[in-house]
C-alpha positions in Angstrom: 355.5 72.9 152.7 354.3 75.1 149.8 353.3 73.0 146.8 355.9 70.2 147.2 354.3 66.7 147.3 356.9 64.3 148.6 356.5 61.1 146.7 358.6 59.3 149.3 355.7 59.7 151.7 353.5 57.4 149.5 356.3 55.0 148.9 357.0 54.4 152.6 353.3 54.4 153.5 352.4 51.7 151.0 355.7 49.8 151.6 355.1 49.6 155.4 351.5 48.6 155.2 351.5 46.3 152.3 354.5 44.3 153.5 352.9 43.7 156.9 349.6 42.7 155.3 351.2 40.6 152.5 351.5 37.2 154.3 347.8 37.2 155.3 346.7 38.4 151.9 348.8 35.7 150.1 347.3 33.1 152.5 343.8 34.4 151.7 344.5 34.1 147.9 345.9 30.6 148.4 349.4 31.5 147.3 350.9 30.3 150.6 349.5 27.9 153.2 348.7 29.2 156.7 346.3 27.8 159.2 342.8 29.4 158.6 342.2 30.1 162.3 345.6 31.6 162.7 345.0 34.0 159.8 341.7 35.0 161.3 343.2 35.7 164.7 346.1 37.7 163.2 343.8 39.8 160.9 343.0 42.6 163.4 346.5 43.1 164.9 348.0 43.0 161.4 345.5 45.6 160.2 346.3 47.8 163.2 350.0 47.5 162.8 349.8 48.1 159.0 347.7 51.2 159.7 350.8 53.0 161.0 352.0 53.2 157.4 351.0 56.8 156.9 352.6 57.8 160.1 355.8 56.1 159.1 355.7 57.7 155.7 355.3 61.2 157.3 358.1 60.7 159.8 360.5 59.3 157.3 359.7 62.1 154.8 360.2 64.8 157.4 363.4 63.3 158.8 365.0 62.8 155.4 363.8 66.1 153.9 364.1 68.5 156.8 365.9 66.8 159.6 365.3 65.6 163.2 364.4 69.0 164.6 361.6 69.4 162.0 360.3 66.0 162.9 360.2 66.9 166.6 358.3 70.1 165.8 355.9 68.1 163.6 355.1 65.6 166.4 354.6 68.3 169.0 351.7 69.6 166.9 349.7 66.5 168.0 349.5 67.6 171.6 346.8 70.2 171.5 343.1 69.4 172.1 342.0 73.0 171.8 339.8 72.4 168.7 337.0 74.7 169.5 333.4 73.8 170.0 332.5 73.6 166.3 335.0 70.9 165.6 334.2 68.9 168.7 330.5 69.1 168.0 330.9 68.1 164.4 333.1 65.1 165.2 330.7 63.5 167.6 327.4 65.0 166.5 327.6 64.7 162.7 329.5 61.4 162.6 327.3 59.9 165.3 324.1 61.1 163.6 325.1 59.7 160.2 325.9 56.3 161.7 322.6 56.1 163.7 320.6 57.1 160.6 322.3 54.4 158.4 321.9 51.8 161.2 318.3 52.5 161.9 316.8 53.5 158.5 316.4 50.0 157.1 314.3 49.0 160.0 311.6 51.4 158.7 311.3 49.1 155.7 311.2 45.8 157.6 314.9 44.9 158.0 315.9 43.3 161.3 318.0 45.4 163.7 321.7 44.7 163.7 323.0 44.1 167.2 326.0 46.1 168.3 329.4 44.5 167.9 330.5 45.5 171.5 329.6 43.2 174.5 328.0 46.2 176.2 327.7 50.0 175.5 329.6 50.7 178.7 332.9 49.7 177.1 332.4 52.2 174.3 334.7 54.8 175.8 337.5 52.3 176.0 336.7 51.1 172.4 336.7 54.7 171.2 340.1 55.4 172.8 341.6 52.3 171.1 340.1 53.3 167.7 341.8 56.7 168.0 345.1 55.2 168.9 345.1 51.9 167.0 341.9 51.5 165.0 342.4 54.0 162.2 343.1 57.2 164.1 346.9 56.6 163.8 346.6 56.9 160.0 345.9 60.6 160.4 349.4 61.4 161.4 350.2 61.0 157.7 347.0 61.7 155.9 345.7 64.9 157.4 348.7 65.7 159.6 351.2 65.7 156.8 350.2 65.1 153.2 346.9 66.9 153.0 348.4 70.4 153.1 350.7 70.0 150.0 347.9 68.1 148.1 345.5 71.0 148.7 348.2 73.5 147.8 348.9 71.8 144.5 345.5 70.5 143.4 343.1 72.8 145.3 340.7 72.1 148.1 338.5 69.8 146.1 341.1 68.2 143.9 343.5 67.6 146.7 340.9 65.8 148.8 339.7 63.7 145.9 343.3 62.6 145.1 343.8 61.8 148.8 340.5 59.9 149.0 341.5 57.7 146.0 345.0 57.1 147.3 343.5 56.3 150.7 341.1 53.8 149.2 343.8 52.1 147.1 346.0 51.8 150.2 343.2 49.8 151.9 342.8 47.4 148.9 344.8 44.4 150.3 342.5 44.2 153.2 339.7 42.9 150.9 341.8 39.8 150.3 342.7 39.3 154.0 340.4 36.7 155.7 339.0 38.0 159.0 339.2 41.7 158.1 336.0 43.8 158.1 336.8 45.1 154.6 336.1 41.7 153.1 332.4 42.3 153.7 332.3 46.0 152.5 331.4 46.9 148.9 334.6 48.5 147.5 332.8 51.2 145.5 330.8 52.3 148.5 334.0 52.4 150.6 335.6 54.6 148.0 332.6 57.0 148.0 332.6 57.2 151.8 336.4 57.8 151.9 336.1 60.8 149.6 333.3 62.1 151.8 335.4 61.6 154.9 338.3 63.4 153.2 336.1 66.5 152.7 334.7 66.3 156.2 338.1 65.7 157.9 339.6 68.6 155.9 336.9 70.9 157.4 337.5 69.5 160.9 341.2 70.2 160.5 340.6 73.8 159.5 337.9 74.4 162.1 340.2 73.2 164.8 342.8 75.8 163.8 345.0 73.4 162.0 345.5 71.1 165.0 346.2 67.6 163.5 345.1 65.7 166.6 341.5 66.6 165.5 342.0 64.3 162.5 343.0 61.4 164.7 340.0 61.9 166.9 337.6 62.3 164.0 338.8 59.2 162.2 338.8 57.1 165.4 335.4 58.3 166.3 334.0 57.4 162.9 335.3 53.9 163.2 334.2 53.5 166.8 330.6 54.3 166.1 330.5 51.5 163.5 330.7 49.0 166.4 328.1 50.8 168.5 325.6 51.2 165.7 326.7 48.6 163.1 326.3 49.5 159.4 328.1 46.4 158.1 326.8 42.8 158.1 329.7 40.5 158.9 328.4 37.7 156.7 329.5 36.6 153.2 327.4 38.0 150.3 325.2 40.2 152.4 323.4 43.0 150.6 325.0 45.7 152.9 322.2 48.2 152.5 323.2 50.0 155.7 326.8 50.4 154.5 325.7 51.9 151.2 323.5 54.4 153.1 326.2 55.2 155.5 328.9 55.8 152.8 326.5 57.8 150.6 325.6 60.0 153.6 329.3 60.6 154.3 329.8 61.8 150.8 326.8 64.1 150.8 327.7 65.6 154.2 331.4 65.8 153.2 330.5 67.9 150.1 328.3 70.2 152.2 331.2 70.8 154.7 333.7 71.4 151.9 331.3 74.0 150.4 331.5 75.8 153.8 335.3 75.7 153.5 335.1 77.0 149.9 332.8 79.9 150.9 335.0 80.8 153.8 338.1 80.9 151.5 336.2 83.1 149.0 335.0 85.5 151.8 338.5 85.7 153.3 340.0 86.5 149.8 337.4 89.2 149.2 338.0 90.7 152.6 341.7 90.7 152.0 341.2 92.4 148.7 338.9 95.1 150.0 340.9 95.8 153.2 344.4 95.2 151.8 347.2 97.7 151.1 345.6 98.6 147.7 342.0 98.7 149.0 340.1 101.5 150.8 341.4 102.4 154.3 338.7 102.2 157.0 337.8 105.6 158.4 
């Protein structure tokens, strides 16, 4: 895609998601009247359906810019699970460890343990699968699967991911005004910090997997799934949310460290190419 950043991707992404979320948001703001219990019941399915916005944006952009054949090629890229052991280990090991640390650390200072949000740990594999397909993972068809490449090409590794992190955060904004959504309990600034950290980390995952975009879906879904197993968010109004701040800060720190690895690898590859290229010395 070189350095072309298709604005239509963002237009369709925001249009799809915000139109779906709008009725419940307007009800939450008191602009329209809807039954409170109905709004709470619809919050999760509406959030899941709206989360397909980035996938819709990607598919519409590819179809209108490059045609149906290009769209089919794009979708076929999501069929490979051959990520390599580094990507698989980081997805489950790093994201799991950060979640456990943020969940457990406040107990060392006297905080009560937060019970997991699942009825039993045995349902975690099913929950994880749902999170990959419907609970956030589906966003990655657009974010890392499509728009990350042109953003990094135009703004660089760091700039491209920061831009994407800010857009990603803004895209979530209506959920803070939707009764029954988990976002209404999350400090927005902490969420933005964590999103930028996740952008850095997911970018590394994508590259470590050999550019296989399904890695982004699995990483995103895994991150969201762990939050229910080791909760870092208190689902109560006006809670301090110490765990959430710890979790999101850790995501930023670890994301920066992984992005530094990507940067060093890029520099090493460039130096190797310069030394061994056509104008460099020929190995004996």
